N, C-alpha and C positions, 0 to 999 in steps of 0.2 A: 663869210656870208656868200661866197662865190657859188654855192649850190643853189642860190636863188637867181642867179644871173641868166640872161638869154642865151649866152654861149653854151651853158651846160645842157641846153635842150638838144644839142647836137648828139649827146650821148644816148638819148632815148631809144633810137633804133638799135644801137649796139646792145643795150641792156635787154630789150625786147628779144633780140636774137639769142643772147646768152641764156636768159631764162627759158626760152623755148627749147634750147638744146640741153637743158638741165645741167648747165655748168654753174660754177660758183658765182654768186653775186653777193657782195658784202658792202654794207654801208654803216658808217659810224657817225654819230652826231648829226649834222645837217645832211649828210649823205643819206641817212635813213629817211629824213623827211623828203628828199628828192624821190626816193623809192615809193614813198606814200603818195606823193603828189601825182605820180604816174600810175597808181593802182597796183604796183608790184607787191605790196604788202597785204593786199586783200586775200583772205583765204589761207594765210600762213601765220604761224606764231611769230611775233616780232617785238621789238622794243624800240625806244628812241630816248630823247632827252626827258620827256614826260608825255603822257597821253594827251594832256591839255595842249602842250606845245606842238605835238604832232598834228592834232586836229586843227589847231589855229592856223598853221602854215600849209598843211597838205590840201585842204579844201575839199570839194565835193567828190573827187575821184577816190578819196580815201574812205573806204567803208569797213575797215578791218578792226574797228574798236573792240569787238568781242575776242579777237585773237591777240590783243595787246598783253604783254607780260611785263611786269614791273621788276626788271632785272638789269644787271649791267650789260649782259650780251645774251642773245637768243639765237639758236640755230634751228631752223626747220628745213630739213632736206638740204638743198644747196643755197638757201637764203640765210645770210647771217646779218644781224643788226646789233648795234650797240649804242649806248648813250655816250656822251662826250667824255665821260670819266672812266669808261670801261675798256681802256686800251689793252690791258693784259687779257681780260676775258674775251675780248674781240679776237685777239690773236689766237687764243686757245681754241675757240670755236671754229675759226678758219682752219687750223691745223687738223681738227676733227673732221671737218667737211672734206678736206683734201686727203684724208687718211694718210697724213704725212709721217706718222710713226705709230707705235703702239699706244693705247690709251694710257698705260702706266708711264711711258716716257713723256707724253704730252702733259699729263698731270704733274709729274715730277718737275719738269721745266717750269710750268706755270707756278707751282708752289715756290720754287726757288726765286723766281723774280717777284712774286707777290710778297714773300716773307723775308727774303734776303739771306736765306740759308737753306741748306739741303737737310731735309728730315732724315733722322737715322733709322 
């Protein structure tokens, strides 16, 4: 629950700068709630633990309900969000956002870790 602490507020200027520079910002589980609390999810497709959970904790600065997507992980430009059980999907979307490899290689790696074997 450290994403709800006072200390984490020190990150807000860094996230603002990073979003403004169109660099990757990613939040999983309560880190996605942190992004909602500060309005970073308004106007972009996103996810979190559930919409109800996000609305409960994010408060009035979160107005992005219409852009909520009920998926493990969501990427919209350089914003990546995931629920607390979407670790693999979160990683996959980050790799896509960073253009870390070809789409085929990213998918192959994701499927290997998701399914435990390489498809033939």
